[in-house]
C-alpha atoms as an extended CHARMM CRD file, in Angstrom:
* protein
*
       149  EXT
         1         1  UNK       CA             66.5400000000      130.5720000000       92.5550000000  PROA      1               0.0000000000
         2         2  UNK       CA             69.1010000000      133.3360000000       92.9680000000  PROA      2               0.0000000000
         3         3  UNK       CA             70.0370000000      135.3290000000       89.8830000000  PROA      3               0.0000000000
         4         4  UNK       CA             73.7530000000      134.6650000000       90.4090000000  PROA      4               0.0000000000
         5         5  UNK       CA             73.1860000000      130.9100000000       90.1650000000  PROA      5               0.0000000000
         6         6  UNK       CA             70.8770000000      131.2260000000       87.1600000000  PROA      6               0.0000000000
         7         7  UNK       CA             73.2750000000      133.2420000000       85.0170000000  PROA      7               0.0000000000
         8         8  UNK       CA             76.5270000000      132.0250000000       86.6170000000  PROA      8               0.0000000000
         9         9  UNK       CA             77.6830000000      135.4750000000       87.6310000000  PROA      9               0.0000000000
        10        10  UNK       CA             78.8860000000      136.1610000000       91.1430000000  PROA      10              0.0000000000
        11        11  UNK       CA             79.5160000000      139.8860000000       90.9040000000  PROA      11              0.0000000000
        12        12  UNK       CA             77.5430000000      142.8780000000       89.7480000000  PROA      12              0.0000000000
        13        13  UNK       CA             78.8520000000      146.4220000000       89.5390000000  PROA      13              0.0000000000
        14        14  UNK       CA             76.0850000000      147.5760000000       91.8840000000  PROA      14              0.0000000000
        15        15  UNK       CA             72.6530000000      146.6060000000       93.1530000000  PROA      15              0.0000000000
        16        16  UNK       CA             71.2360000000      148.9730000000       90.5310000000  PROA      16              0.0000000000
        17        17  UNK       CA             72.9840000000      146.9660000000       87.8060000000  PROA      17              0.0000000000
        18        18  UNK       CA             71.8390000000      143.7040000000       89.3730000000  PROA      18              0.0000000000
        19        19  UNK       CA             68.1720000000      144.7740000000       89.5090000000  PROA      19              0.0000000000
        20        20  UNK       CA             68.1560000000      145.6530000000       85.7920000000  PROA      20              0.0000000000
        21        21  UNK       CA             69.6990000000      142.2690000000       84.8950000000  PROA      21              0.0000000000
        22        22  UNK       CA             67.1960000000      140.5850000000       87.2170000000  PROA      22              0.0000000000
        23        23  UNK       CA             64.2210000000      142.3580000000       85.5980000000  PROA      23              0.0000000000
        24        24  UNK       CA             65.3890000000      141.4250000000       82.0960000000  PROA      24              0.0000000000
        25        25  UNK       CA             66.0430000000      137.8190000000       83.1360000000  PROA      25              0.0000000000
        26        26  UNK       CA             62.6780000000      137.5760000000       84.9210000000  PROA      26              0.0000000000
        27        27  UNK       CA             60.8970000000      139.0450000000       81.8930000000  PROA      27              0.0000000000
        28        28  UNK       CA             62.3150000000      136.1870000000       79.8120000000  PROA      28              0.0000000000
        29        29  UNK       CA             61.2660000000      133.6230000000       82.4170000000  PROA      29              0.0000000000
        30        30  UNK       CA             57.6990000000      134.9300000000       82.6120000000  PROA      30              0.0000000000
        31        31  UNK       CA             57.5090000000      135.3490000000       78.8390000000  PROA      31              0.0000000000
        32        32  UNK       CA             58.5420000000      131.7120000000       78.2990000000  PROA      32              0.0000000000
        33        33  UNK       CA             55.7840000000      130.2380000000       80.4500000000  PROA      33              0.0000000000
        34        34  UNK       CA             53.1670000000      132.6160000000       79.0310000000  PROA      34              0.0000000000
        35        35  UNK       CA             54.2830000000      131.6560000000       75.5090000000  PROA      35              0.0000000000
        36        36  UNK       CA             54.0200000000      127.9620000000       76.3660000000  PROA      36              0.0000000000
        37        37  UNK       CA             50.4290000000      128.4400000000       77.5110000000  PROA      37              0.0000000000
        38        38  UNK       CA             49.3890000000      130.5950000000       74.5460000000  PROA      38              0.0000000000
        39        39  UNK       CA             51.0130000000      128.1980000000       72.0520000000  PROA      39              0.0000000000
        40        40  UNK       CA             48.2320000000      125.7450000000       72.9500000000  PROA      40              0.0000000000
        41        41  UNK       CA             45.7930000000      128.2090000000       71.3620000000  PROA      41              0.0000000000
        42        42  UNK       CA             48.0370000000      129.2460000000       68.4550000000  PROA      42              0.0000000000
        43        43  UNK       CA             48.3390000000      132.7910000000       69.8480000000  PROA      43              0.0000000000
        44        44  UNK       CA             51.2620000000      135.0690000000       70.5460000000  PROA      44              0.0000000000
        45        45  UNK       CA             51.4550000000      137.1940000000       73.6730000000  PROA      45              0.0000000000
        46        46  UNK       CA             50.8330000000      140.3030000000       71.5500000000  PROA      46              0.0000000000
        47        47  UNK       CA             47.7500000000      138.7320000000       69.9320000000  PROA      47              0.0000000000
        48        48  UNK       CA             46.4470000000      137.7670000000       73.3680000000  PROA      48              0.0000000000
        49        49  UNK       CA             47.0270000000      141.3490000000       74.5450000000  PROA      49              0.0000000000
        50        50  UNK       CA             45.0300000000      142.7410000000       71.5940000000  PROA      50              0.0000000000
        51        51  UNK       CA             42.1580000000      140.3270000000       72.2780000000  PROA      51              0.0000000000
        52        52  UNK       CA             42.0780000000      141.4650000000       75.9120000000  PROA      52              0.0000000000
        53        53  UNK       CA             42.0680000000      145.1210000000       74.8610000000  PROA      53              0.0000000000
        54        54  UNK       CA             39.1900000000      144.5170000000       72.4590000000  PROA      54              0.0000000000
        55        55  UNK       CA             37.2100000000      142.5780000000       75.0680000000  PROA      55              0.0000000000
        56        56  UNK       CA             37.6250000000      145.5430000000       77.4110000000  PROA      56              0.0000000000
        57        57  UNK       CA             36.2450000000      147.8590000000       74.7270000000  PROA      57              0.0000000000
        58        58  UNK       CA             32.9080000000      146.0270000000       74.4260000000  PROA      58              0.0000000000
        59        59  UNK       CA             30.4070000000      147.3730000000       73.3240000000  PROA      59              0.0000000000
        60        60  UNK       CA             32.5640000000      150.0170000000       71.6120000000  PROA      60              0.0000000000
        61        61  UNK       CA             34.8540000000      149.2990000000       68.6900000000  PROA      61              0.0000000000
        62        62  UNK       CA             38.5520000000      150.1650000000       68.7620000000  PROA      62              0.0000000000
        63        63  UNK       CA             40.9210000000      151.6910000000       66.2620000000  PROA      63              0.0000000000
        64        64  UNK       CA             44.4570000000      150.5290000000       65.5410000000  PROA      64              0.0000000000
        65        65  UNK       CA             45.7300000000      153.6780000000       67.2780000000  PROA      65              0.0000000000
        66        66  UNK       CA             43.7640000000      152.9080000000       70.4440000000  PROA      66              0.0000000000
        67        67  UNK       CA             45.1580000000      149.3600000000       70.4120000000  PROA      67              0.0000000000
        68        68  UNK       CA             48.7240000000      150.6920000000       69.9750000000  PROA      68              0.0000000000
        69        69  UNK       CA             48.2800000000      153.0400000000       72.9410000000  PROA      69              0.0000000000
        70        70  UNK       CA             47.0980000000      150.2570000000       75.2270000000  PROA      70              0.0000000000
        71        71  UNK       CA             49.4310000000      147.4390000000       74.1870000000  PROA      71              0.0000000000
        72        72  UNK       CA             51.9660000000      146.2360000000       76.7240000000  PROA      72              0.0000000000
        73        73  UNK       CA             54.6540000000      145.8170000000       74.0480000000  PROA      73              0.0000000000
        74        74  UNK       CA             54.9090000000      149.2850000000       72.4940000000  PROA      74              0.0000000000
        75        75  UNK       CA             57.2090000000      147.9550000000       69.7520000000  PROA      75              0.0000000000
        76        76  UNK       CA             54.5330000000      145.6560000000       68.3180000000  PROA      76              0.0000000000
        77        77  UNK       CA             53.0020000000      146.3320000000       64.9170000000  PROA      77              0.0000000000
        78        78  UNK       CA             49.3500000000      146.5190000000       65.9340000000  PROA      78              0.0000000000
        79        79  UNK       CA             47.9630000000      146.6130000000       62.4060000000  PROA      79              0.0000000000
        80        80  UNK       CA             49.7380000000      143.3660000000       61.4440000000  PROA      80              0.0000000000
        81        81  UNK       CA             48.5970000000      141.7220000000       64.6640000000  PROA      81              0.0000000000
        82        82  UNK       CA             45.0210000000      142.7350000000       63.8570000000  PROA      82              0.0000000000
        83        83  UNK       CA             45.4570000000      141.3180000000       60.3210000000  PROA      83              0.0000000000
        84        84  UNK       CA             46.5120000000      137.9610000000       61.7610000000  PROA      84              0.0000000000
        85        85  UNK       CA             43.6080000000      137.9460000000       64.2170000000  PROA      85              0.0000000000
        86        86  UNK       CA             41.1760000000      138.7590000000       61.3850000000  PROA      86              0.0000000000
        87        87  UNK       CA             42.6110000000      135.8060000000       59.4220000000  PROA      87              0.0000000000
        88        88  UNK       CA             42.0040000000      133.5930000000       62.4730000000  PROA      88              0.0000000000
        89        89  UNK       CA             38.4560000000      135.0150000000       62.6990000000  PROA      89              0.0000000000
        90        90  UNK       CA             39.0870000000      136.2060000000       66.2570000000  PROA      90              0.0000000000
        91        91  UNK       CA             38.4310000000      139.8730000000       65.4490000000  PROA      91              0.0000000000
        92        92  UNK       CA             36.3420000000      141.7440000000       62.8930000000  PROA      92              0.0000000000
        93        93  UNK       CA             37.2840000000      144.8520000000       60.9600000000  PROA      93              0.0000000000
        94        94  UNK       CA             34.6250000000      147.1550000000       59.4990000000  PROA      94              0.0000000000
        95        95  UNK       CA             34.5890000000      150.6100000000       57.9410000000  PROA      95              0.0000000000
        96        96  UNK       CA             33.5350000000      153.1580000000       60.5480000000  PROA      96              0.0000000000
        97        97  UNK       CA             30.0010000000      154.4350000000       59.9410000000  PROA      97              0.0000000000
        98        98  UNK       CA             30.8590000000      157.9870000000       61.1160000000  PROA      98              0.0000000000
        99        99  UNK       CA             34.1920000000      158.3210000000       59.2800000000  PROA      99              0.0000000000
       100       100  UNK       CA             34.6650000000      156.1550000000       56.1940000000  PROA      100             0.0000000000
       101       101  UNK       CA             38.4520000000      156.6760000000       56.3770000000  PROA      101             0.0000000000
       102       102  UNK       CA             38.5770000000      154.9760000000       59.7770000000  PROA      102             0.0000000000
       103       103  UNK       CA             38.3040000000      151.2770000000       60.5640000000  PROA      103             0.0000000000
       104       104  UNK       CA             36.4530000000      149.8460000000       63.5650000000  PROA      104             0.0000000000
       105       105  UNK       CA             37.9130000000      146.7150000000       65.1440000000  PROA      105             0.0000000000
       106       106  UNK       CA             35.8870000000      144.4700000000       67.4370000000  PROA      106             0.0000000000
       107       107  UNK       CA             36.4460000000      141.0860000000       69.0090000000  PROA      107             0.0000000000
       108       108  UNK       CA             34.3990000000      138.2800000000       67.4680000000  PROA      108             0.0000000000
       109       109  UNK       CA             32.4370000000      135.6740000000       69.3870000000  PROA      109             0.0000000000
       110       110  UNK       CA             35.2160000000      133.1880000000       68.5460000000  PROA      110             0.0000000000
       111       111  UNK       CA             37.7260000000      135.6070000000       70.0610000000  PROA      111             0.0000000000
       112       112  UNK       CA             35.6430000000      135.8380000000       73.2240000000  PROA      112             0.0000000000
       113       113  UNK       CA             35.3770000000      132.0420000000       73.3170000000  PROA      113             0.0000000000
       114       114  UNK       CA             39.1310000000      131.5720000000       73.1180000000  PROA      114             0.0000000000
       115       115  UNK       CA             39.7180000000      134.1090000000       75.9020000000  PROA      115             0.0000000000
       116       116  UNK       CA             37.2280000000      132.1940000000       78.0380000000  PROA      116             0.0000000000
       117       117  UNK       CA             39.1770000000      128.9740000000       77.4480000000  PROA      117             0.0000000000
       118       118  UNK       CA             42.6030000000      130.4060000000       78.2530000000  PROA      118             0.0000000000
       119       119  UNK       CA             41.8990000000      131.3840000000       81.9050000000  PROA      119             0.0000000000
       120       120  UNK       CA             45.2120000000      133.2470000000       82.1470000000  PROA      120             0.0000000000
       121       121  UNK       CA             44.4620000000      134.7430000000       85.5610000000  PROA      121             0.0000000000
       122       122  UNK       CA             44.2460000000      131.2640000000       87.0930000000  PROA      122             0.0000000000
       123       123  UNK       CA             47.4230000000      130.1270000000       85.3180000000  PROA      123             0.0000000000
       124       124  UNK       CA             49.3920000000      133.1690000000       86.4750000000  PROA      124             0.0000000000
       125       125  UNK       CA             48.2000000000      132.7520000000       90.0590000000  PROA      125             0.0000000000
       126       126  UNK       CA             49.1080000000      129.0540000000       90.0640000000  PROA      126             0.0000000000
       127       127  UNK       CA             52.6360000000      129.7570000000       88.8650000000  PROA      127             0.0000000000
       128       128  UNK       CA             53.4020000000      132.8270000000       90.9540000000  PROA      128             0.0000000000
       129       129  UNK       CA             51.8300000000      131.5520000000       94.1650000000  PROA      129             0.0000000000
       130       130  UNK       CA             54.4360000000      128.7670000000       94.3010000000  PROA      130             0.0000000000
       131       131  UNK       CA             57.0670000000      131.3620000000       95.2270000000  PROA      131             0.0000000000
       132       132  UNK       CA             55.1750000000      134.4880000000       96.3260000000  PROA      132             0.0000000000
       133       133  UNK       CA             52.3450000000      135.2250000000       98.7000000000  PROA      133             0.0000000000
       134       134  UNK       CA             49.5840000000      137.5230000000       97.4690000000  PROA      134             0.0000000000
       135       135  UNK       CA             50.9860000000      140.2470000000       99.7460000000  PROA      135             0.0000000000
       136       136  UNK       CA             54.4870000000      139.8100000000       98.2750000000  PROA      136             0.0000000000
       137       137  UNK       CA             53.0580000000      139.9800000000       94.7560000000  PROA      137             0.0000000000
       138       138  UNK       CA             51.3580000000      143.2650000000       95.6880000000  PROA      138             0.0000000000
       139       139  UNK       CA             54.5960000000      144.6350000000       97.1410000000  PROA      139             0.0000000000
       140       140  UNK       CA             56.5590000000      143.6050000000       94.0430000000  PROA      140             0.0000000000
       141       141  UNK       CA             53.9920000000      145.3080000000       91.8310000000  PROA      141             0.0000000000
       142       142  UNK       CA             54.2170000000      148.4870000000       93.9400000000  PROA      142             0.0000000000
       143       143  UNK       CA             58.0180000000      148.4670000000       93.7030000000  PROA      143             0.0000000000
       144       144  UNK       CA             57.8960000000      148.0590000000       89.9350000000  PROA      144             0.0000000000
       145       145  UNK       CA             55.4230000000      150.9610000000       89.7110000000  PROA      145             0.0000000000
       146       146  UNK       CA             57.7700000000      153.0300000000       91.8840000000  PROA      146             0.0000000000
       147       147  UNK       CA             60.7240000000      152.1120000000       89.6630000000  PROA      147             0.0000000000
       148       148  UNK       CA             58.9170000000      153.4210000000       86.5650000000  PROA      148             0.0000000000
       149       149  UNK       CA             57.5570000000      156.3550000000       88.6020000000  PROA      149             0.0000000000
């Protein structure tokens, strides 16, 4: 649906203004359906992101700083997210053998199991493919990369 109809606004100061509003509005739209899916597993989007980062680190452990660097939401408090995932037994925290001041964080088998159940790639494809072809999705991704360029 057109942005103007969604937010009941017929005029924008410029196409540059409209694209920013559209990106913010679309972020909310995508975030809402991702949240709905992750709620089934009692996870937030940030927790899911940390689990994915840790799975990508296997067999190496991660530090909170590494997680912060790789998180999609740079405003997230990675150490608190890790604390919550430890409480859910989805990640493990151990003192680093090489540097006792550091803490190694790894995904647990339960964390791997929950990621296997979620199947986010299939969910995203199902939702986006209703309105975009794979080629259009690639073009949109390229344009967003160019925008941040």
